[in-house]
A tleap script that builds the chain and sets N, CA, C and O, in Angstrom:
source leaprc.protein.ff14SB
mol = sequence {
  NMET PRO LYS MET LYS THR LYS SER GLY VAL
  LYS LYS ARG PHE SER LEU THR ALA ASN GLY
  LYS VAL LYS CYS GLY GLN ALA GLY LYS ARG
  HIE GLY MET VAL LYS ARG THR ARG GLU PHE
  ILE ARG SER ALA ARG GLY THR THR THR LEU
  CYS GLU PRO ASP ALA ARG ILE ILE ARG LYS
  PHE MET PRO TYR CGLY
}
set mol.1.N position { 46.006 -25.338 45.380 }
set mol.1.CA position { 46.442 -24.108 46.027 }
set mol.1.C position { 45.752 -23.984 47.395 }
set mol.1.O position { 44.524 -24.034 47.465 }
set mol.2.N position { 46.507 -23.828 48.457 }
set mol.2.CA position { 45.863 -23.687 49.771 }
set mol.2.C position { 45.171 -22.338 49.922 }
set mol.2.O position { 45.433 -21.392 49.178 }
set mol.3.N position { 44.292 -22.280 50.896 }
set mol.3.CA position { 43.600 -21.016 51.165 }
set mol.3.C position { 44.582 -19.983 51.688 }
set mol.3.O position { 45.568 -20.322 52.342 }
set mol.4.N position { 44.302 -18.716 51.395 }
set mol.4.CA position { 45.111 -17.632 51.952 }
set mol.4.C position { 44.597 -17.306 53.341 }
set mol.4.O position { 43.398 -17.401 53.603 }
set mol.5.N position { 45.502 -16.922 54.233 }
set mol.5.CA position { 45.088 -16.561 55.580 }
set mol.5.C position { 44.767 -15.080 55.651 }
set mol.5.O position { 45.440 -14.255 55.035 }
set mol.6.N position { 43.734 -14.756 56.407 }
set mol.6.CA position { 43.392 -13.367 56.682 }
set mol.6.C position { 44.219 -12.901 57.875 }
set mol.6.O position { 44.378 -13.638 58.848 }
set mol.7.N position { 44.748 -11.676 57.803 }
set mol.7.CA position { 45.483 -11.116 58.938 }
set mol.7.C position { 44.515 -10.915 60.096 }
set mol.7.O position { 43.492 -10.248 59.942 }
set mol.8.N position { 44.834 -11.489 61.258 }
set mol.8.CA position { 43.881 -11.440 62.362 }
set mol.8.C position { 43.723 -10.028 62.909 }
set mol.8.O position { 42.653 -9.693 63.418 }
set mol.9.N position { 44.751 -9.190 62.822 }
set mol.9.CA position { 44.619 -7.803 63.265 }
set mol.9.C position { 43.678 -7.018 62.376 }
set mol.9.O position { 42.967 -6.130 62.846 }
set mol.10.N position { 43.671 -7.344 61.090 }
set mol.10.CA position { 42.813 -6.633 60.148 }
set mol.10.C position { 41.357 -7.013 60.337 }
set mol.10.O position { 40.478 -6.156 60.251 }
set mol.11.N position { 41.088 -8.288 60.593 }
set mol.11.CA position { 39.680 -8.690 60.741 }
set mol.11.C position { 39.058 -8.124 62.012 }
set mol.11.O position { 37.836 -8.017 62.112 }
set mol.12.N position { 39.908 -7.756 62.999 }
set mol.12.CA position { 39.382 -7.134 64.205 }
set mol.12.C position { 39.101 -5.649 64.012 }
set mol.12.O position { 38.223 -5.099 64.677 }
set mol.13.N position { 39.831 -4.988 63.113 }
set mol.13.CA position { 39.790 -3.528 63.037 }
set mol.13.C position { 39.042 -2.971 61.838 }
set mol.13.O position { 38.624 -1.813 61.863 }
set mol.14.N position { 38.862 -3.761 60.791 }
set mol.14.CA position { 38.279 -3.263 59.555 }
set mol.14.C position { 37.150 -4.166 59.102 }
set mol.14.O position { 37.106 -5.347 59.446 }
set mol.15.N position { 36.229 -3.597 58.319 }
set mol.15.CA position { 35.206 -4.406 57.665 }
set mol.15.C position { 34.911 -3.775 56.325 }
set mol.15.O position { 35.236 -2.611 56.094 }
set mol.16.N position { 34.292 -4.543 55.438 }
set mol.16.CA position { 33.987 -4.048 54.102 }
set mol.16.C position { 32.523 -3.645 54.013 }
set mol.16.O position { 31.652 -4.296 54.590 }
set mol.17.N position { 32.261 -2.569 53.288 }
set mol.17.CA position { 30.888 -2.155 53.043 }
set mol.17.C position { 30.343 -2.931 51.852 }
set mol.17.O position { 31.071 -3.700 51.224 }
set mol.18.N position { 29.074 -2.735 51.540 }
set mol.18.CA position { 28.452 -3.440 50.420 }
set mol.18.C position { 29.076 -3.033 49.091 }
set mol.18.O position { 29.095 -3.825 48.149 }
set mol.19.N position { 29.588 -1.800 49.007 }
set mol.19.CA position { 30.213 -1.332 47.774 }
set mol.19.C position { 31.691 -1.679 47.693 }
set mol.19.O position { 32.352 -1.330 46.714 }
set mol.20.N position { 32.223 -2.363 48.709 }
set mol.20.CA position { 33.622 -2.765 48.682 }
set mol.20.C position { 34.578 -1.778 49.304 }
set mol.20.O position { 35.792 -1.970 49.238 }
set mol.21.N position { 34.056 -0.716 49.914 }
set mol.21.CA position { 34.932 0.223 50.604 }
set mol.21.C position { 35.320 -0.361 51.961 }
set mol.21.O position { 34.624 -1.223 52.498 }
set mol.22.N position { 36.434 0.116 52.507 }
set mol.22.CA position { 36.924 -0.397 53.794 }
set mol.22.C position { 36.479 0.547 54.897 }
set mol.22.O position { 36.776 1.742 54.861 }
set mol.23.N position { 35.764 0.007 55.879 }
set mol.23.CA position { 35.230 0.798 56.980 }
set mol.23.C position { 36.107 0.587 58.205 }
set mol.23.O position { 36.524 -0.537 58.484 }
set mol.24.N position { 36.393 1.668 58.943 }
set mol.24.CA position { 37.245 1.563 60.127 }
set mol.24.C position { 36.816 2.613 61.145 }
set mol.24.O position { 36.077 3.548 60.836 }
set mol.25.N position { 37.300 2.430 62.359 }
set mol.25.CA position { 37.020 3.404 63.409 }
set mol.25.C position { 37.855 4.656 63.216 }
set mol.25.O position { 38.916 4.616 62.594 }
set mol.26.N position { 37.372 5.761 63.749 }
set mol.26.CA position { 38.101 7.022 63.641 }
set mol.26.C position { 39.365 6.979 64.490 }
set mol.26.O position { 39.369 6.413 65.583 }
set mol.27.N position { 40.426 7.574 63.986 }
set mol.27.CA position { 41.706 7.586 64.695 }
set mol.27.C position { 41.805 8.796 65.619 }
set mol.27.O position { 41.072 9.773 65.461 }
set mol.28.N position { 42.714 8.720 66.579 }
set mol.28.CA position { 43.060 9.886 67.389 }
set mol.28.C position { 42.242 10.090 68.640 }
set mol.28.O position { 42.171 11.212 69.141 }
set mol.29.N position { 41.607 9.029 69.176 }
set mol.29.CA position { 40.770 9.218 70.358 }
set mol.29.C position { 41.153 8.306 71.511 }
set mol.29.O position { 40.328 8.057 72.389 }
set mol.30.N position { 42.375 7.804 71.533 }
set mol.30.CA position { 42.786 6.882 72.590 }
set mol.30.C position { 43.162 7.622 73.862 }
set mol.30.O position { 42.797 7.199 74.960 }
set mol.31.N position { 43.880 8.711 73.724 }
set mol.31.CA position { 44.332 9.451 74.903 }
set mol.31.C position { 44.618 10.881 74.474 }
set mol.31.O position { 44.607 11.196 73.284 }
set mol.32.N position { 44.876 11.753 75.459 }
set mol.32.CA position { 45.201 13.140 75.138 }
set mol.32.C position { 44.002 13.967 74.721 }
set mol.32.O position { 44.131 14.879 73.904 }
set mol.33.N position { 42.832 13.657 75.274 }
set mol.33.CA position { 41.630 14.396 74.887 }
set mol.33.C position { 41.651 15.845 75.387 }
set mol.33.O position { 40.901 16.681 74.884 }
set mol.34.N position { 42.501 16.145 76.370 }
set mol.34.CA position { 42.553 17.504 76.916 }
set mol.34.C position { 42.997 18.489 75.839 }
set mol.34.O position { 42.485 19.606 75.761 }
set mol.35.N position { 43.939 18.075 75.019 }
set mol.35.CA position { 44.453 18.983 73.997 }
set mol.35.C position { 43.632 18.986 72.706 }
set mol.35.O position { 43.883 19.814 71.830 }
set mol.36.N position { 42.675 18.098 72.570 }
set mol.36.CA position { 41.821 18.064 71.372 }
set mol.36.C position { 40.685 19.068 71.522 }
set mol.36.O position { 40.229 19.339 72.632 }
set mol.37.N position { 40.237 19.610 70.407 }
set mol.37.CA position { 39.110 20.530 70.458 }
set mol.37.C position { 37.813 19.730 70.573 }
set mol.37.O position { 37.762 18.549 70.230 }
set mol.38.N position { 36.771 20.394 71.060 }
set mol.38.CA position { 35.470 19.722 71.152 }
set mol.38.C position { 34.975 19.344 69.760 }
set mol.38.O position { 34.345 18.303 69.576 }
set mol.39.N position { 35.265 20.192 68.794 }
set mol.39.CA position { 34.835 19.918 67.421 }
set mol.39.C position { 35.502 18.638 66.890 }
set mol.39.O position { 34.856 17.830 66.223 }
set mol.40.N position { 36.788 18.462 67.189 }
set mol.40.CA position { 37.491 17.257 66.741 }
set mol.40.C position { 36.894 16.009 67.375 }
set mol.40.O position { 36.668 15.006 66.697 }
set mol.41.N position { 36.638 16.074 68.685 }
set mol.41.CA position { 36.105 14.910 69.398 }
set mol.41.C position { 34.731 14.523 68.850 }
set mol.41.O position { 34.430 13.339 68.701 }
set mol.42.N position { 33.907 15.517 68.554 }
set mol.42.CA position { 32.583 15.228 67.981 }
set mol.42.C position { 32.703 14.624 66.590 }
set mol.42.O position { 31.998 13.670 66.258 }
set mol.43.N position { 33.591 15.177 65.781 }
set mol.43.CA position { 33.688 14.705 64.398 }
set mol.43.C position { 34.360 13.342 64.304 }
set mol.43.O position { 34.240 12.668 63.281 }
set mol.44.N position { 35.063 12.923 65.352 }
set mol.44.CA position { 35.758 11.640 65.330 }
set mol.44.C position { 34.921 10.509 65.927 }
set mol.44.O position { 35.456 9.434 66.199 }
set mol.45.N position { 33.629 10.724 66.136 }
set mol.45.CA position { 32.763 9.645 66.610 }
set mol.45.C position { 32.499 8.647 65.496 }
set mol.45.O position { 32.579 8.976 64.312 }
set mol.46.N position { 32.185 7.437 65.893 }
set mol.46.CA position { 31.709 6.461 64.930 }
set mol.46.C position { 32.792 5.925 64.015 }
set mol.46.O position { 33.936 5.746 64.433 }
set mol.47.N position { 32.429 5.668 62.762 }
set mol.47.CA position { 33.346 5.059 61.805 }
set mol.47.C position { 33.513 5.946 60.595 }
set mol.47.O position { 32.774 6.911 60.404 }
set mol.48.N position { 34.499 5.606 59.775 }
set mol.48.CA position { 34.763 6.317 58.530 }
set mol.48.C position { 35.235 5.305 57.501 }
set mol.48.O position { 35.462 4.142 57.837 }
set mol.49.N position { 35.386 5.727 56.263 }
set mol.49.CA position { 35.932 4.853 55.230 }
set mol.49.C position { 37.352 5.295 54.913 }
set mol.49.O position { 37.679 6.481 54.954 }
set mol.50.N position { 38.180 4.319 54.597 }
set mol.50.CA position { 39.571 4.617 54.278 }
set mol.50.C position { 39.680 5.199 52.877 }
set mol.50.O position { 38.833 4.947 52.020 }
set mol.51.N position { 40.737 5.983 52.649 }
set mol.51.CA position { 41.009 6.466 51.303 }
set mol.51.C position { 41.474 5.281 50.451 }
set mol.51.O position { 41.919 4.261 50.979 }
set mol.52.N position { 41.369 5.427 49.160 }
set mol.52.CA position { 41.582 4.296 48.256 }
set mol.52.C position { 42.996 3.705 48.312 }
set mol.52.O position { 43.113 2.480 48.287 }
set mol.53.N position { 44.073 4.492 48.386 }
set mol.53.CA position { 45.402 3.872 48.477 }
set mol.53.C position { 45.578 3.011 49.729 }
set mol.53.O position { 46.180 1.940 49.664 }
set mol.54.N position { 45.051 3.478 50.874 }
set mol.54.CA position { 45.138 2.685 52.095 }
set mol.54.C position { 44.216 1.469 52.024 }
set mol.54.O position { 44.560 0.396 52.522 }
set mol.55.N position { 43.057 1.635 51.412 }
set mol.55.CA position { 42.091 0.541 51.324 }
set mol.55.C position { 42.650 -0.605 50.483 }
set mol.55.O position { 42.375 -1.770 50.767 }
set mol.56.N position { 43.433 -0.285 49.452 }
set mol.56.CA position { 44.032 -1.322 48.618 }
set mol.56.C position { 44.951 -2.223 49.448 }
set mol.56.O position { 44.970 -3.439 49.258 }
set mol.57.N position { 45.709 -1.624 50.366 }
set mol.57.CA position { 46.618 -2.389 51.213 }
set mol.57.C position { 45.827 -3.305 52.139 }
set mol.57.O position { 46.172 -4.475 52.307 }
set mol.58.N position { 44.764 -2.769 52.741 }
set mol.58.CA position { 43.968 -3.546 53.694 }
set mol.58.C position { 43.248 -4.691 52.993 }
set mol.58.O position { 43.122 -5.774 53.564 }
set mol.59.N position { 42.772 -4.475 51.765 }
set mol.59.CA position { 42.066 -5.542 51.048 }
set mol.59.C position { 42.971 -6.732 50.762 }
set mol.59.O position { 42.492 -7.864 50.679 }
set mol.60.N position { 44.280 -6.494 50.608 }
set mol.60.CA position { 45.204 -7.614 50.398 }
set mol.60.C position { 45.283 -8.503 51.635 }
set mol.60.O position { 45.514 -9.708 51.529 }
set mol.61.N position { 45.088 -7.895 52.822 }
set mol.61.CA position { 45.175 -8.646 54.065 }
set mol.61.C position { 43.890 -9.401 54.378 }
set mol.61.O position { 43.898 -10.291 55.228 }
set mol.62.N position { 42.782 -9.067 53.709 }
set mol.62.CA position { 41.520 -9.779 53.927 }
set mol.62.C position { 41.026 -10.330 52.590 }
set mol.62.O position { 40.089 -9.780 52.012 }
set mol.63.N position { 41.633 -11.396 52.094 }
set mol.63.CA position { 41.357 -11.870 50.731 }
set mol.63.C position { 39.932 -12.360 50.519 }
set mol.63.O position { 39.431 -12.319 49.395 }
set mol.64.N position { 39.267 -12.825 51.576 }
set mol.64.CA position { 37.901 -13.322 51.413 }
set mol.64.C position { 36.876 -12.354 51.964 }
set mol.64.O position { 35.706 -12.707 52.111 }
set mol.65.N position { 37.300 -11.133 52.273 }
set mol.65.CA position { 36.542 -10.009 52.740 }
set mol.65.C position { 35.145 -10.255 53.094 }
set mol.65.O position { 34.440 -9.332 53.501 }
savepdb mol mol.pdb
quit
């Protein structure tokens, strides 16, 4: 059986934590900051973990995580 390929877009955008959760950057900060509240911009700093249904999809794309 040949090796499975990892999706190259996924390996650039996501990583796995030690507990197997999927870590990703916060969404919604590319443009349009004028209409965002200061509270939203502060809370969207750094990284977050994906919810479990979305994480299941991403884990299929990174088989050797």
